[in-house]
TILUMSE-938052 format. One record per atom (N, C-alpha, C, O, CB): residue number from 1; chain; atom name; x, y, z. Coordinates in steps of 0.2 Angstrom, whole numbers, plus 5000, padded with zeros to 4 digits. Last residue first. Glycine has a CB too. Layout:
BEGIN
NUM	A	CA	X	Y	Z $
...
END
This chain:
BEGIN
93	A	N	4958	5068	5092 $
93	A	CA	4951	5071	5094 $
93	A	C	4947	5067	5099 $
93	A	O	4942	5068	5101 $
93	A	CB	4946	5070	5088 $
92	A	N	4969	5062	5089 $
92	A	CA	4970	5067	5094 $
92	A	C	4963	5070	5096 $
92	A	O	4962	5073	5101 $
92	A	CB	4973	5073	5091 $
91	A	N	4966	5052	5080 $
91	A	CA	4968	5050	5087 $
91	A	C	4968	5055	5092 $
91	A	O	4967	5054	5098 $
91	A	CB	4974	5046	5086 $
90	A	N	4964	5060	5069 $
90	A	CA	4958	5057	5072 $
90	A	C	4960	5054	5079 $
90	A	O	4955	5054	5083 $
90	A	CB	4956	5052	5067 $
89	A	N	4977	5064	5066 $
89	A	CA	4973	5069	5068 $
89	A	C	4967	5066	5071 $
89	A	O	4964	5069	5076 $
89	A	CB	4971	5073	5062 $
88	A	N	4983	5051	5062 $
88	A	CA	4985	5055	5068 $
88	A	C	4981	5060	5070 $
88	A	O	4980	5061	5076 $
88	A	CB	4992	5058	5066 $
87	A	N	4975	5049	5051 $
87	A	CA	4975	5045	5056 $
87	A	C	4977	5048	5063 $
87	A	O	4974	5047	5068 $
87	A	CB	4979	5038	5055 $
86	A	N	4979	5060	5043 $
86	A	CA	4972	5059	5045 $
86	A	C	4971	5055	5051 $
86	A	O	4967	5056	5055 $
86	A	CB	4968	5057	5039 $
85	A	N	4993	5057	5041 $
85	A	CA	4991	5063	5044 $
85	A	C	4984	5063	5047 $
85	A	O	4982	5065	5052 $
85	A	CB	4992	5069	5039 $
84	A	N	4992	5045	5034 $
84	A	CA	4995	5045	5040 $
84	A	C	4993	5051	5044 $
84	A	O	4991	5051	5050 $
84	A	CB	5002	5044	5040 $
83	A	N	4986	5050	5022 $
83	A	CA	4982	5045	5026 $
83	A	C	4985	5045	5033 $
83	A	O	4981	5044	5038 $
83	A	CB	4982	5038	5023 $
82	A	N	4996	5057	5017 $
82	A	CA	4990	5060	5019 $
82	A	C	4986	5056	5023 $
82	A	O	4983	5058	5028 $
82	A	CB	4986	5062	5012 $
81	A	N	5005	5047	5015 $
81	A	CA	5007	5053	5020 $
81	A	C	5001	5056	5022 $
81	A	O	5000	5058	5028 $
81	A	CB	5012	5058	5017 $
80	A	N	4999	5040	5005 $
80	A	CA	5000	5037	5011 $
80	A	C	5002	5042	5016 $
80	A	O	4999	5041	5022 $
80	A	CB	5006	5032	5010 $
79	A	N	4999	5050	4995 $
79	A	CA	4992	5047	4997 $
79	A	C	4993	5044	5004 $
79	A	O	4989	5045	5009 $
79	A	CB	4989	5042	4992 $
78	A	N	5012	5051	4993 $
78	A	CA	5008	5057	4995 $
78	A	C	5002	5055	4998 $
78	A	O	4999	5058	5002 $
78	A	CB	5008	5062	4989 $
77	A	N	5016	5039	4989 $
77	A	CA	5018	5041	4995 $
77	A	C	5014	5047	4998 $
77	A	O	5012	5048	5004 $
77	A	CB	5025	5042	4996 $
76	A	N	5015	5031	4977 $
76	A	CA	5009	5035	4980 $
76	A	C	5010	5037	4987 $
76	A	O	5005	5037	4991 $
76	A	CB	5003	5030	4979 $
75	A	N	5028	5019	4982 $
75	A	CA	5023	5023	4977 $
75	A	C	5017	5026	4980 $
75	A	O	5015	5023	4985 $
75	A	CB	5021	5017	4972 $
74	A	N	5041	5022	4992 $
74	A	CA	5034	5019	4993 $
74	A	C	5030	5023	4987 $
74	A	O	5029	5029	4988 $
74	A	CB	5031	5020	5000 $
73	A	N	5053	5029	4990 $
73	A	CA	5053	5021	4990 $
73	A	C	5046	5018	4990 $
73	A	O	5045	5013	4988 $
73	A	CB	5057	5019	4997 $
72	A	N	5051	5042	4991 $
72	A	CA	5053	5039	4984 $
72	A	C	5053	5032	4984 $
72	A	O	5052	5029	4979 $
72	A	CB	5060	5042	4983 $
71	A	N	5048	5043	5004 $
71	A	CA	5043	5045	4999 $
71	A	C	5045	5042	4993 $
71	A	O	5040	5040	4989 $
71	A	CB	5042	5053	4999 $
70	A	N	5060	5040	5010 $
70	A	CA	5055	5036	5011 $
70	A	C	5049	5037	5006 $
70	A	O	5046	5032	5003 $
70	A	CB	5052	5036	5018 $
69	A	N	5067	5052	5006 $
69	A	CA	5069	5045	5004 $
69	A	C	5064	5040	5005 $
69	A	O	5063	5036	5000 $
69	A	CB	5076	5043	5008 $
68	A	N	5060	5062	5013 $
68	A	CA	5059	5062	5006 $
68	A	C	5062	5055	5003 $
68	A	O	5060	5053	4998 $
68	A	CB	5064	5067	5003 $
67	A	N	5064	5060	5026 $
67	A	CA	5057	5058	5024 $
67	A	C	5056	5058	5016 $
67	A	O	5052	5053	5014 $
67	A	CB	5052	5063	5027 $
66	A	N	5080	5052	5028 $
66	A	CA	5075	5058	5027 $
66	A	C	5069	5056	5024 $
66	A	O	5068	5051	5021 $
66	A	CB	5079	5063	5022 $
65	A	N	5087	5041	5040 $
65	A	CA	5084	5043	5033 $
65	A	C	5080	5049	5033 $
65	A	O	5077	5051	5038 $
65	A	CB	5080	5037	5031 $
64	A	N	5091	5038	5052 $
64	A	CA	5095	5043	5049 $
64	A	C	5093	5044	5042 $
64	A	O	5096	5048	5038 $
64	A	CB	5102	5039	5048 $
63	A	N	5080	5030	5057 $
63	A	CA	5082	5036	5060 $
63	A	C	5086	5041	5056 $
63	A	O	5085	5047	5057 $
63	A	CB	5085	5035	5067 $
62	A	N	5078	5018	5051 $
62	A	CA	5076	5024	5047 $
62	A	C	5077	5030	5051 $
62	A	O	5076	5036	5048 $
62	A	CB	5068	5023	5046 $
61	A	N	5081	5008	5061 $
61	A	CA	5086	5009	5055 $
61	A	C	5084	5015	5051 $
61	A	O	5088	5018	5047 $
61	A	CB	5085	5003	5050 $
60	A	N	5070	5008	5069 $
60	A	CA	5076	5012	5071 $
60	A	C	5081	5013	5065 $
60	A	O	5085	5017	5066 $
60	A	CB	5079	5007	5077 $
59	A	N	5054	5012	5061 $
59	A	CA	5060	5008	5061 $
59	A	C	5066	5011	5064 $
59	A	O	5068	5017	5062 $
59	A	CB	5062	5005	5054 $
58	A	N	5044	5020	5059 $
58	A	CA	5045	5018	5066 $
58	A	C	5052	5014	5067 $
58	A	O	5054	5014	5072 $
58	A	CB	5040	5015	5069 $
57	A	N	5044	5021	5045 $
57	A	CA	5045	5027	5049 $
57	A	C	5047	5026	5056 $
57	A	O	5051	5029	5059 $
57	A	CB	5038	5032	5049 $
56	A	N	5041	5008	5042 $
56	A	CA	5047	5011	5040 $
56	A	C	5049	5017	5044 $
56	A	O	5055	5018	5046 $
56	A	CB	5048	5012	5032 $
55	A	N	5028	5007	5046 $
55	A	CA	5033	5003	5049 $
55	A	C	5040	5006	5048 $
55	A	O	5044	5005	5052 $
55	A	CB	5033	4995	5047 $
54	A	N	5022	5016	5038 $
54	A	CA	5022	5017	5045 $
54	A	C	5027	5013	5048 $
54	A	O	5031	5016	5053 $
54	A	CB	5015	5015	5048 $
53	A	N	5024	5010	5025 $
53	A	CA	5027	5017	5027 $
53	A	C	5027	5018	5034 $
53	A	O	5032	5021	5037 $
53	A	CB	5023	5023	5023 $
52	A	N	5016	4999	5027 $
52	A	CA	5023	4998	5026 $
52	A	C	5027	5005	5028 $
52	A	O	5032	5005	5031 $
52	A	CB	5024	4997	5018 $
51	A	N	5003	5004	5029 $
51	A	CA	5006	5000	5035 $
51	A	C	5014	5000	5034 $
51	A	O	5018	5000	5038 $
51	A	CB	5003	4993	5035 $
50	A	N	5002	5010	5017 $
50	A	CA	5001	5014	5023 $
50	A	C	5005	5011	5028 $
50	A	O	5009	5014	5032 $
50	A	CB	4994	5016	5024 $
49	A	N	5002	4999	5009 $
49	A	CA	5007	5004	5008 $
49	A	C	5007	5008	5014 $
49	A	O	5013	5010	5016 $
49	A	CB	5006	5008	5001 $
48	A	N	4990	4993	5014 $
48	A	CA	4996	4989	5014 $
48	A	C	5002	4994	5014 $
48	A	O	5007	4993	5017 $
48	A	CB	4996	4984	5009 $
47	A	N	4981	5003	5010 $
47	A	CA	4981	5001	5017 $
47	A	C	4988	4998	5018 $
47	A	O	4992	4999	5023 $
47	A	CB	4976	4997	5020 $
46	A	N	4982	5002	4996 $
46	A	CA	4983	5008	4999 $
46	A	C	4985	5007	5007 $
46	A	O	4989	5010	5010 $
46	A	CB	4977	5013	4998 $
45	A	N	4977	4989	4994 $
45	A	CA	4984	4991	4992 $
45	A	C	4986	4997	4996 $
45	A	O	4992	4997	4998 $
45	A	CB	4985	4992	4984 $
44	A	N	4964	4990	4998 $
44	A	CA	4968	4985	5001 $
44	A	C	4976	4987	5000 $
44	A	O	4980	4987	5005 $
44	A	CB	4967	4978	4999 $
43	A	N	4959	5000	4990 $
43	A	CA	4959	5001	4997 $
43	A	C	4964	4997	5000 $
43	A	O	4968	4999	5004 $
43	A	CB	4952	5000	5000 $
42	A	N	4960	4993	4977 $
42	A	CA	4963	4999	4978 $
42	A	C	4964	5001	4986 $
42	A	O	4969	5003	4988 $
42	A	CB	4960	5005	4975 $
41	A	N	4951	4982	4980 $
41	A	CA	4958	4981	4978 $
41	A	C	4962	4987	4980 $
41	A	O	4967	4987	4983 $
41	A	CB	4958	4979	4971 $
40	A	N	4939	4983	4994 $
40	A	CA	4941	4984	4987 $
40	A	C	4949	4983	4986 $
40	A	O	4952	4984	4991 $
40	A	CB	4939	4991	4985 $
39	A	N	4937	4980	5007 $
39	A	CA	4936	4987	5005 $
39	A	C	4938	4988	4998 $
39	A	O	4937	4994	4996 $
39	A	CB	4939	4991	5010 $
38	A	N	4939	4967	5009 $
38	A	CA	4944	4971	5012 $
38	A	C	4943	4978	5010 $
38	A	O	4948	4982	5010 $
38	A	CB	4951	4969	5009 $
37	A	N	4928	4960	5003 $
37	A	CA	4929	4960	5010 $
37	A	C	4934	4965	5013 $
37	A	O	4934	4967	5019 $
37	A	CB	4929	4953	5013 $
36	A	N	4933	4962	4990 $
36	A	CA	4927	4965	4992 $
36	A	C	4927	4966	5000 $
36	A	O	4925	4971	5002 $
36	A	CB	4920	4962	4990 $
35	A	N	4943	4955	4983 $
35	A	CA	4945	4960	4988 $
35	A	C	4939	4964	4991 $
35	A	O	4940	4969	4994 $
35	A	CB	4950	4965	4985 $
34	A	N	4937	4946	4975 $
34	A	CA	4941	4943	4980 $
34	A	C	4943	4948	4985 $
34	A	O	4945	4947	4991 $
34	A	CB	4948	4941	4977 $
33	A	N	4930	4955	4966 $
33	A	CA	4926	4951	4971 $
33	A	C	4931	4948	4976 $
33	A	O	4929	4948	4982 $
33	A	CB	4923	4945	4967 $
32	A	N	4941	4959	4959 $
32	A	CA	4938	4964	4963 $
32	A	C	4933	4960	4968 $
32	A	O	4933	4962	4974 $
32	A	CB	4933	4969	4959 $
31	A	N	4944	4947	4952 $
31	A	CA	4949	4950	4956 $
31	A	C	4946	4955	4961 $
31	A	O	4947	4955	4967 $
31	A	CB	4955	4954	4952 $
30	A	N	4933	4945	4944 $
30	A	CA	4935	4940	4949 $
30	A	C	4940	4943	4954 $
30	A	O	4939	4942	4960 $
30	A	CB	4938	4934	4946 $
29	A	N	4934	4957	4936 $
29	A	CA	4928	4956	4940 $
29	A	C	4929	4951	4946 $
29	A	O	4928	4952	4952 $
29	A	CB	4922	4953	4937 $
28	A	N	4945	4954	4929 $
28	A	CA	4945	4960	4933 $
28	A	C	4939	4959	4938 $
28	A	O	4940	4961	4944 $
28	A	CB	4944	4966	4929 $
27	A	N	4949	4936	4929 $
27	A	CA	4946	4942	4926 $
27	A	C	4946	4948	4931 $
27	A	O	4947	4947	4937 $
27	A	CB	4939	4940	4924 $
26	A	N	4966	4929	4930 $
26	A	CA	4959	4930	4932 $
26	A	C	4956	4936	4929 $
26	A	O	4960	4941	4927 $
26	A	CB	4958	4930	4940 $
25	A	N	4980	4927	4930 $
25	A	CA	4976	4924	4925 $
25	A	C	4968	4924	4927 $
25	A	O	4965	4919	4927 $
25	A	CB	4978	4917	4922 $
24	A	N	4989	4933	4937 $
24	A	CA	4986	4927	4940 $
24	A	C	4980	4924	4936 $
24	A	O	4977	4920	4938 $
24	A	CB	4982	4929	4947 $
23	A	N	4995	4943	4929 $
23	A	CA	4999	4938	4933 $
23	A	C	4996	4932	4935 $
23	A	O	4998	4927	4935 $
23	A	CB	5002	4942	4939 $
22	A	N	4983	4949	4924 $
22	A	CA	4988	4946	4919 $
22	A	C	4992	4941	4923 $
22	A	O	4993	4935	4921 $
22	A	CB	4992	4951	4916 $
21	A	N	4978	4954	4936 $
21	A	CA	4974	4950	4932 $
21	A	C	4978	4946	4927 $
21	A	O	4977	4940	4926 $
21	A	CB	4969	4954	4928 $
20	A	N	4989	4963	4940 $
20	A	CA	4987	4957	4944 $
20	A	C	4983	4952	4940 $
20	A	O	4983	4946	4941 $
20	A	CB	4983	4959	4950 $
19	A	N	4988	4972	4929 $
19	A	CA	4994	4968	4930 $
19	A	C	4993	4962	4934 $
19	A	O	4995	4956	4933 $
19	A	CB	5000	4972	4933 $
18	A	N	4975	4978	4931 $
18	A	CA	4977	4974	4925 $
18	A	C	4983	4970	4925 $
18	A	O	4983	4964	4923 $
18	A	CB	4979	4980	4919 $
17	A	N	4976	4983	4944 $
17	A	CA	4972	4978	4942 $
17	A	C	4974	4974	4936 $
17	A	O	4973	4968	4936 $
17	A	CB	4964	4981	4942 $
16	A	N	4994	4985	4948 $
16	A	CA	4987	4988	4945 $
16	A	C	4983	4982	4944 $
16	A	O	4985	4976	4944 $
16	A	CB	4989	4991	4938 $
15	A	N	5007	4985	4954 $
15	A	CA	5001	4983	4958 $
15	A	C	4995	4987	4955 $
15	A	O	4991	4990	4958 $
15	A	CB	5001	4985	4965 $
14	A	N	5019	4990	4950 $
14	A	CA	5016	4984	4947 $
14	A	C	5009	4982	4950 $
14	A	O	5007	4977	4948 $
14	A	CB	5021	4978	4947 $
13	A	N	5027	4999	4955 $
13	A	CA	5021	5001	4952 $
13	A	C	5017	4996	4949 $
13	A	O	5013	4997	4945 $
13	A	CB	5023	5007	4947 $
12	A	N	5033	4994	4972 $
12	A	CA	5034	4994	4964 $
12	A	C	5027	4997	4962 $
12	A	O	5022	4998	4965 $
12	A	CB	5035	4988	4961 $
11	A	N	5032	4991	4985 $
11	A	CA	5037	4997	4983 $
11	A	C	5038	4997	4975 $
11	A	O	5042	5001	4973 $
11	A	CB	5043	4996	4986 $
10	A	N	5024	4980	4986 $
10	A	CA	5022	4986	4988 $
10	A	C	5026	4992	4986 $
10	A	O	5023	4998	4985 $
10	A	CB	5021	4986	4995 $
9	A	N	5027	4967	4983 $
9	A	CA	5028	4972	4977 $
9	A	C	5025	4978	4979 $
9	A	O	5023	4982	4975 $
9	A	CB	5024	4969	4971 $
8	A	N	5024	4958	4993 $
8	A	CA	5031	4958	4990 $
8	A	C	5032	4963	4985 $
8	A	O	5038	4964	4982 $
8	A	CB	5033	4951	4988 $
7	A	N	5010	4960	4994 $
7	A	CA	5015	4961	5000 $
7	A	C	5022	4962	4998 $
7	A	O	5026	4966	5000 $
7	A	CB	5014	4956	5005 $
6	A	N	5006	4955	4982 $
6	A	CA	5005	4962	4984 $
6	A	C	5010	4964	4989 $
6	A	O	5013	4969	4988 $
6	A	CB	4998	4963	4986 $
5	A	N	5008	4941	4984 $
5	A	CA	5011	4945	4978 $
5	A	C	5011	4952	4980 $
5	A	O	5016	4956	4979 $
5	A	CB	5008	4943	4972 $
4	A	N	5000	4939	4995 $
4	A	CA	5007	4938	4996 $
4	A	C	5011	4941	4990 $
4	A	O	5016	4945	4991 $
4	A	CB	5009	4930	4995 $
3	A	N	4988	4941	4989 $
3	A	CA	4990	4945	4994 $
3	A	C	4997	4945	4995 $
3	A	O	5001	4950	4997 $
3	A	CB	4986	4944	5000 $
2	A	N	4988	4930	4980 $
2	A	CA	4988	4937	4977 $
2	A	C	4990	4942	4982 $
2	A	O	4994	4946	4981 $
2	A	CB	4981	4939	4974 $
1	A	N	4988	4920	4989 $
1	A	CA	4993	4920	4984 $
1	A	C	4993	4927	4981 $
1	A	O	4999	4930	4981 $
1	A	CB	4992	4915	4979 $
END
């Protein structure tokens, strides 16, 4: 249920631990325990945003979009773009 909420709010700034705790009425410790297997809450959200940005970059509908438009649509895009660059560089090695 929380992952579903995250998936539907990747393009917003509402994905903070405090907001998720408030929305799902759980403690911060419980929230963090739920995401331990995923590398932590921040890691999970970052990876989901990275995947979203990657899908959007590959989308045929995005061919006419500028990269800056994608950057504005995905919060923390600079982090996402950095992660994409690191993945691409690691595949070349």
